[in-house]
N, C-alpha and C positions, 0 to 999 in steps of 0.2 A: 655166787660171780657177777660182778655187777656188767652195767652195759658198756660195750667196749665203743661205740661208736660214738661218744662224745669226744677218744680220746685218739680216732682215727681223722674226724673231720678237723684238731689240733694239727697230726703230722701232716694235713694236706694244707691247709692254710701257712703251715710256718714252712714246706715246701715249695709253695704258689707264691710269698714273701720273698725264699732265695731265689726264685727265679727270677723275681723282677727287678732282683738286685743286681745280675748277671750283665757288665758294658754290653754296650754293640763295639764293633772294632772300625773302626772307618782309615784307609790304607791307599793314599797316594801316590800313583803309580804312571809314571812317565818313563819308556823304556829307555830315551835317546839321551838322559841324564847323565848317565856314566861316563863319560867325556874320556874320565883318565886311568878309566880300565884299556888293557890292552885291545885293541880293534877288533883282533878276531872274533874274542869270543864276547865283545861287550854284550850284546842285545842279547846272547845267551846266558851270559851271567846275571843281569837284571829278570830275565825271567824266571831263573832257576832263587834267586834271594825270594822277587815274589813271591813264590811258590814255597819256599820255607818259611815266611812268615804269614801270609793266609794259613796254612797248614797249623801252624801255633796258634792265629787267632779263631778258629774253627771247634778247636777244643774249649773256646771261653765261652763265648756269645755268638751274636748276629755277628759278621760281615763284610762290609762295603768297602769296594773296591772303585779308587774314582780314577777314570784312565780315558784315554783317549785310544787303548787298542784294545778294545772285550777281547777279542781271541787268545788272548796270552791269560788270563784271569782264569783260575782254575775252578771245578766246580761245587755246587754248596756255598759260592760268593755270590754276593749281592753286586750288581757290575751299576754304577751311577756315572752318566757321561761327563766328561771333564770338561767344563765349560771355557778353559782355553786362556785364563788369564791368572794361572802363575801358581802357586802352591795356597799359596792363602786361598781362594778361589775357589779352588779344588778340594780342599777338608771342609771350606762351607759348603758346598754344594753336596756332599757325604754327609754333614751334619745339620742339614736341614731335613733330612728323612729319617734323621732320631729323635727319639724323648729318651728323656733321662739320662744314665749314666755314660759317658762313652769314651774308648780310648782314641787316641789319634798314634799310628805308629806309621813309621816311614818303612818306605820296599826294600828296602834297601839295610836289614837291620836280619843277616841270615842266622845271628846264632839266638835271637831268638826263639824260648819255650814256654808252652803254658805256662809253669810255676813263673819264667818271669812276669809275665803280662797278667797275673792273679797279683802279682805283687805291688805292680802297678796301677791297678784297678783300687787295690788296700791303701793306695795314698794318698785317697780324695785328691783333691785337687793340688797337682804335683803334673812335674816338668822329670822327664829324663834329657840332660845335657850333654853333649857330644863334645870331644877332645878342644875342638875350635869354637865352643861357643855358639854355635847353633845349636837346635832342638830335635832331638831325634824321636821324643814321643809324649804325648799329654793324657794328662787324665780329669776327664770333665763332669765333674758330677752332676754341673748343668752343662751344658751345649751353647747356653746363651752368654758363657762368659767368655767365649773363642772373641780371637780376634787377629784377623791375618798380620802376623808381624815375625812372617816370617825372613829371613836371609840372614848378615854376618852378626853376631853379637844377639841372635835371637833371643836367649834363654833369659838375658838381661831384663830382655823390654817386656816378655811373658811374665816375669815378675815384678815388674813395674806397673802391668798393668793390673794385675788381681796377685793376693796373696798366693803364688802357687811354691809349697816346699821343693825342693829340691830331690829328686827320690834317687839312691844310689844302686842302680841296679845293670849289671855290669854287660849282662847278654845284651842291655837295650844301650850301653853305652858309646858302642864300635860300631860307627857305620862303616861302608866301603865304599869306599871314593875314587879307587887307586886301587893297580896290583900289589904294592905293599899293603894295605888293610887287609886284602883276601888273606896276603902269605899270614900276614901274624894272626890272625883269623882260625888258622885252617886246625885246629883240633879243638874249634868250637862251631866250626857250621854245620849249617840243618843238609838232611840227607841229599837235596834235591844240588845243592850248589857244590855240593865234595864229592858227589859222582859226575859234576859236570867236569871239577876240577881232576878228576883222577884220571878222566877217559881220555884227555888230554894233558896231561902230565907228561 
């Protein structure tokens, strides 16, 4: 019977290589951003959606939430102070803490799942475009590629800035800006958002 130590060492090294490839996930969050969601539930819906996105992200890798409201960040996610200069600056603050592959995922994607985030990570340099041409998520093998290009038409600007592929990932394509979006996603919402809406139905 041969010496099994070399094989064990190979398995360990392969495992460590896999771990190094696990991306960090940066999630920018501002609770006052959902102005078109009905006012009685707006704050609660934003927190619930954040919780669903963080839960999916924690199943993938390290999670950093960039926010001005650390009290709403779920346990096990790291809190990064929002510099208060808009979405691009918030994402930049999160990425400054990351070395290697990073995903940037908006906090208003309550249909996000572990599988959908892994699909995004497997897409290398890629973005997920929302229906209105804005950008819901980014995959950045090198965080230095990022530039603060958010706003109307941002997906086109990101593609002009660098060779971003457009990843078609349904769970990440539909964000929530209004009550209508919540109704359209009813069967795909994460558990926190689904439970909140059920209580107030």
